[in-house]
Structure formats: structure tokens, C-alpha cells
C-alpha positions in Angstrom: -35.6 -14.9 63.0 -36.8 -12.3 60.6 -39.8 -10.0 60.7 -41.3 -7.3 58.5 -43.1 -4.4 60.2 -45.8 -2.7 58.1 -45.3 0.9 59.2 -46.4 3.0 56.3 -49.7 4.2 57.7 -50.7 7.8 57.8 -53.6 7.3 60.3 -56.1 9.7 58.9 -58.9 8.5 61.3 -56.5 8.9 64.2 -55.5 12.5 63.3 -57.5 14.1 66.2 -55.0 12.3 68.4 -51.9 12.0 66.3 -51.8 15.1 64.2 -49.2 14.6 61.5 -47.3 11.9 63.4 -47.1 8.6 61.6 -49.6 6.2 63.2 -46.9 3.7 64.3 -45.2 6.5 66.2 -48.2 7.5 68.2 -47.4 7.2 71.9 -49.2 4.9 74.2 -48.7 5.8 77.8 -45.4 7.5 76.8 -44.0 4.9 74.5 -44.5 4.8 70.7 -46.6 1.9 69.6 -44.0 0.7 67.2 -41.3 0.7 69.9 -43.5 -1.7 71.9 -43.6 -3.9 68.8 -39.9 -3.8 68.2 -39.1 -4.7 71.9 -41.6 -7.5 71.9 -40.1 -8.9 68.7 -36.6 -8.7 70.2 -37.7 -10.5 73.4 -39.1 -13.3 71.4 -36.1 -13.9 69.1 -36.9 -11.8 66.1 -33.8 -9.6 66.0 -33.5 -9.1 62.2 -36.2 -6.5 61.3 -37.3 -4.6 58.1 -39.8 -1.8 58.3 -41.9 -1.1 55.2 -42.5 2.7 55.2 -44.5 5.3 53.2 -45.9 8.3 55.2 -43.1 10.5 56.7 -40.5 7.7 56.7 -37.8 9.9 58.1 -39.6 10.1 61.5 -39.4 6.3 62.0 -35.9 6.0 60.5 -34.5 8.7 62.7 -36.1 7.2 65.8 -34.9 3.6 65.4 -31.8 4.1 63.3 -29.9 0.9 62.8 -31.8 -0.7 65.7 -28.8 -1.2 68.0 -30.4 0.9 70.7 -33.2 -1.7 70.9 -31.0 -4.8 70.5 -32.1 -5.5 66.9 -30.8 -4.9 63.3 -33.2 -2.6 61.4 -33.5 -2.1 57.7 -36.0 0.1 55.8 -37.8 -0.1 52.5 -39.7 3.1 51.5 -42.5 3.0 48.9 -43.1 6.2 46.9 -46.8 5.4 46.5 -49.0 3.0 48.5 -48.9 -0.5 47.0 -51.0 -2.5 49.6 -49.9 -4.6 52.5 -48.7 -7.5 50.3 -47.0 -5.1 47.8 -45.2 -3.4 50.7 -43.8 -6.7 51.9 -42.8 -7.7 48.4 -40.5 -4.7 48.4 -38.7 -6.4 51.3 -38.0 -9.6 49.2 -34.2 -9.0 49.3 -34.5 -8.9 53.1 -36.4 -12.2 53.7 -34.9 -14.1 50.8 -35.8 -17.8 50.9 -36.7 -17.8 54.6 -40.1 -18.0 56.3 -40.7 -14.7 58.0 -43.2 -12.9 60.3 -45.3 -9.9 59.3 -46.7 -7.6 62.0 -48.5 -4.3 62.0 -46.5 -1.4 63.4 -49.7 0.4 64.6 -51.3 -2.5 66.5 -50.8 -3.3 70.2 -50.5 -6.9 71.2 -48.6 -9.4 73.4 -48.9 -12.7 71.5 -46.4 -15.5 71.6 -45.0 -14.9 68.2 -42.2 -17.5 68.5 -44.8 -20.2 69.1 -46.8 -18.9 66.1 -43.7 -19.2 63.9 -43.0 -22.7 65.2 -46.6 -23.8 64.4 -46.2 -22.4 60.9 -43.0 -24.3 60.2 -44.4 -27.6 61.6 -47.5 -27.3 59.4 -45.5 -26.4 56.2 -48.2 -23.8 55.5 -48.0 -21.1 52.8 -49.4 -18.7 55.4 -50.2 -18.9 59.1 -52.6 -16.2 60.4 -52.8 -15.1 64.1 -56.5 -14.8 64.8 -58.2 -13.2 67.9 -61.7 -13.5 69.3 -63.8 -10.3 69.2 -67.2 -9.8 70.7 -67.7 -6.8 68.3 -66.1 -8.0 65.1 -67.9 -5.7 62.6 -64.9 -3.5 61.8 -62.6 -6.3 61.1 -62.1 -9.2 58.6 -63.5 -12.5 59.9 -61.8 -15.8 59.2 -63.6 -19.1 59.2 -61.7 -22.3 60.0 -62.4 -25.9 59.6 -61.7 -28.6 62.2 -58.1 -28.9 61.1 -57.5 -25.1 61.6 -57.3 -24.5 57.9 -58.8 -21.3 56.6 -61.9 -21.9 54.5 -63.5 -18.5 54.1 -63.0 -14.8 54.6 -65.6 -12.2 55.4 -64.5 -8.6 55.2 -66.0 -6.1 57.7 -69.5 -7.8 57.8 -72.8 -6.5 59.1 -74.3 -8.7 61.9 -76.3 -10.7 59.3 -73.0 -12.0 57.9 -71.1 -12.7 61.1 -70.3 -16.4 61.1 -67.4 -16.4 63.6 -65.8 -14.3 66.2 -62.3 -14.8 65.0 -60.8 -11.7 63.4 -57.7 -11.2 61.3 -55.1 -9.4 63.4 -52.8 -8.6 60.5 -50.0 -10.8 62.0 -48.8 -13.5 59.7 -46.1 -16.1 59.2 -45.4 -16.3 55.5 -43.4 -18.6 53.3 -41.5 -17.2 50.3 -43.6 -19.5 48.1 -46.7 -17.5 49.1 -45.0 -14.2 48.1 -44.5 -15.6 44.6 -48.2 -14.9 44.0 -47.8 -11.2 44.6 -47.4 -9.0 41.6 -45.1 -6.0 41.6 -47.1 -4.0 39.0 -50.4 -3.5 40.9 -51.2 -2.7 44.5 -52.2 -5.9 46.5 -53.4 -6.5 50.0 -53.0 -9.7 52.0 -56.6 -10.2 53.1 -58.3 -8.7 50.0 -56.1 -10.1 47.2 -53.4 -12.6 48.2 -55.2 -14.9 50.6 -58.2 -15.5 48.4 -55.8 -16.2 45.5 -53.9 -18.7 47.7 -57.1 -20.5 48.7 -58.2 -20.7 45.0 -54.8 -22.1 44.1 -55.1 -24.9 46.8 -52.4 -23.4 49.0 -52.5 -24.2 52.7 -53.5 -21.2 55.0 -53.5 -22.0 58.7 -55.5 -20.0 61.2 -54.3 -20.0 64.9 -56.6 -18.5 67.6 -54.3 -16.6 69.9 -54.4 -15.8 73.6 -53.4 -12.5 75.0 -54.1 -8.8 74.2 -54.6 -7.2 70.8 -55.9 -3.8 69.8 -56.0 -2.0 66.5 -55.6 1.7 67.5 -57.0 3.0 64.2 -59.6 5.3 65.7 -59.5 7.8 68.7 -62.0 5.6 70.5 -59.8 2.4 70.2 -56.7 4.4 71.0 -58.2 5.7 74.3 -59.6 2.3 75.1 -56.1 0.8 74.6 -54.6 3.5 76.9 -57.1 2.6 79.6 -56.3 -1.1 79.1 -52.7 -0.4 79.8 -53.5 1.7 82.9 -55.9 -1.0 84.1 -53.2 -3.7 83.8 -54.6 -5.6 80.8 -51.3 -4.9 79.1 -47.9 -4.3 80.7 -47.4 -0.6 81.4 -43.6 -0.9 80.7 -42.6 -2.0 77.2 -40.8 -5.3 76.9 -37.1 -4.5 77.3 -34.1 -6.0 75.6 -31.2 -7.2 77.7 -30.1 -4.4 80.1 -26.6 -3.1 79.9 -24.2 -2.6 82.8 -23.9 -4.3 86.2 -27.6 -5.2 86.3 -27.2 -7.5 83.3 -26.7 -11.3 84.0 -23.2 -12.5 83.3 -22.0 -15.5 81.3 -22.7 -16.9 77.9 -25.9 -18.7 79.1 -27.4 -15.6 80.7 -30.9 -14.6 79.8 -33.3 -11.7 80.4 -37.0 -12.8 80.7 -39.5 -9.9 80.4 -42.6 -10.1 82.6 -45.6 -8.1 83.8 -44.8 -8.3 87.5 -41.2 -9.3 88.5 -41.9 -9.6 92.2 -45.0 -11.8 91.7 -43.1 -14.0 89.2 -40.2 -14.4 91.7 -42.7 -15.4 94.3 -44.1 -18.1 92.0 -40.6 -19.3 91.1 -39.5 -19.3 94.8 -42.5 -21.4 95.9 -41.9 -23.8 93.0 -38.2 -24.3 93.7 -38.4 -24.2 97.5 -39.3 -27.8 98.0 -36.4 -28.8 95.6 -33.9 -27.2 98.0 -33.2 -23.9 96.4 -31.0 -21.3 98.2 -32.5 -17.8 98.7 -29.5 -16.1 100.4 -28.8 -14.0 97.2 -31.8 -14.2 94.9 -32.8 -17.8 93.9 -30.1 -20.4 93.3 -30.9 -24.0 92.4 -28.5 -26.9 91.9 -29.6 -30.3 90.5 -26.8 -32.6 89.6 -24.7 -30.9 86.9 -27.2 -28.0 86.5 -26.8 -24.7 88.3 -29.5 -22.0 87.8 -29.8 -18.5 89.3 -32.8 -16.2 89.2 -33.2 -12.6 90.4 -35.4 -9.6 89.4 -33.9 -6.8 87.4 -33.4 -3.5 89.2 -34.0 -1.6 86.0 -37.2 -3.0 84.5 -39.9 -5.6 84.8 -37.9 -8.7 83.9 -36.2 -11.7 85.5 -32.4 -12.2 85.1 -31.4 -15.8 84.6 -28.0 -17.3 84.9 -27.2 -21.0 84.2 -24.1 -23.1 83.7 -25.2 -24.7 80.4 -27.5 -23.9 77.5 -29.7 -26.9 78.4 -30.2 -25.6 82.0 -30.9 -22.1 80.7 -33.4 -23.3 78.1 -35.3 -25.4 80.7 -35.3 -22.6 83.3 -36.6 -20.1 80.7 -39.4 -22.4 79.6 -40.4 -22.9 83.2 -40.4 -19.2 84.0 -42.3 -18.4 80.8 -45.0 -21.0 81.8 -45.2 -19.5 85.3 -45.6 -16.0 83.8 -48.6 -17.2 81.8 -50.2 -19.0 84.7 -50.1 -16.2 87.4 
């Protein structure tokens, strides 16, 4: 799957923390924010990425290169002057072509299920599907009002309390169809929330809003940056970035092998062991389970917080990965 990363921000409000570093490259507990995003995308099946750059693009290009170090394919489009979020993505038109694609912000921190968001978008045949997140203090964000069918009906940009009609805020994470991008003009700057989405609504296009579970933080100010750092240290977000498949002897072997990132590998193995124990699993060397023609093996990685999965068929691997992912969410 394809994703466009909006990474052109200068981060003027964050300058007391970032100096002249591009905002997507500000480190959060030792890891650049955009690296966290790239690794999360890779872990969820988005391995073909294009970064839309503007401010000091060489810093980002030099760090990520062709993306192979992170298990992805990276391309870049550099705008000479700011052209808005929608205008930046339009410059990537040769990248996404006729495919639906994901748009994420390179300077936000989140752990949403992006693959599920894309699947919801495709099933709904929407022009745009927006990832929304509840906020108890929504004044600095754009609010999105949904109807009972989860269709977007109204936008409220950075309201005062007298105009707060919902707690669902726009996270800047979108699944977008090429048909929606046909409304974007190349000759004037255009933003998604301010320009494109109201135009789509006025034209009768379907915009879906999906309230998401998980963590999300826009690190646009020193206060939000420090709060996000505390959240990481307090365990609200995994301290280690989501890693791609490890290389070397620790990597699972075989064409059906998988690497499943997680917050706490030991705790997840406990949950898996307790679940498979009554089914007759063998624990002599990790966890091994046989059921008819299926053979599944699980063990924690020695290098990072992930579970290594081996299976003898794609069907067995898919089923085991779904089970482990559900366990991760429930513990």
C-alpha cells in the first residue's frame, strides 16, 4: 500500500525545542518523530512511501535515503514554496497514480490501526476517509461533526468554547481516492481541511469520519512536545519505535514468517501461552502449536519489542497474526 507523508513543516512554534531542525526530525525520546511514523507504516503494510518536503529537505532525504534501512521504498517531492497540504500531496500525483492512498503528518505521534482505516475507506467507496480522535480540549484543532452513518456533515476550525459541537478532532490522517484529488488546483495553495474538504461536501462527494482508538499527539508547541515525551516515558506510547523485520539469526525463517511489533513482548507471550495452553501447545522452545495441517511457532525477539511468528502456510500465518494482534490490543 502507498502513503504520502507531509513533512515540509518548519515548526516555528516549536523552535525553542527544535532550533533549525525540521519539525518531523525532532527527536522524541531519542527517535525522530518521522522515523516512528515510517516504522509504523512499514509494520502495517505501507511500504511504498513518498515524503512531501519543503523546509530543509536535505535533512530528511539524507536521513532516510531510499528507505531500505527502514524496510520501505522512499521517494521525495520538494516544493519550492508552500502550496498547502492538498497542494503538497498533488505534487505526488505521479506516485499514487490511480490508487487510493494514505496521507499522514510527519510531525504527529500516533499508533492508530492504519490498515483497518484503509480497509474501511475501500469498503465505503468514499472520496475521503478521515481518522478522528476525541479530545477533551479541542480548541486548537479542527472539529468534525458526523451523522449517524459516520458521514462528515460539518467542519469547525479551531473554535472557541461557544462553538464546540463535538469532541472529535481532525488528526490530519486521511485515506484519499484519486477522484478527490481531481478537485485540487495546481495554480493556487490549497489545504485539505480549509479548502478541499468543504469543496467535496458542496459537490456531494462522500467523506467518511472514523473515530479512532489509540494515541495521538500533535507536537506543534513546546508544551505538547514535552507532554508527548512524558506520555512515552509513562507508557502511554511504546518507548521503542515499531521495528521492521530484524535481520540476521534473530529473524524468523521461511516464506510465511512474520514480525509482529508490540508494546511488551513478555506480557504478550504470556497471553498467547495461556490461550494456546489448553489447546495442547508445546513450550519446550518458545511456543509451538499444531492443529491438523497447521503448524505455528511464536517466540519473542531478542532484539526489540516484537513477536516472531513462523507458520507452515499463509493461512496459518494470517490467522495467528490476527490472534496475536487482538491479544495485543486487549492486554
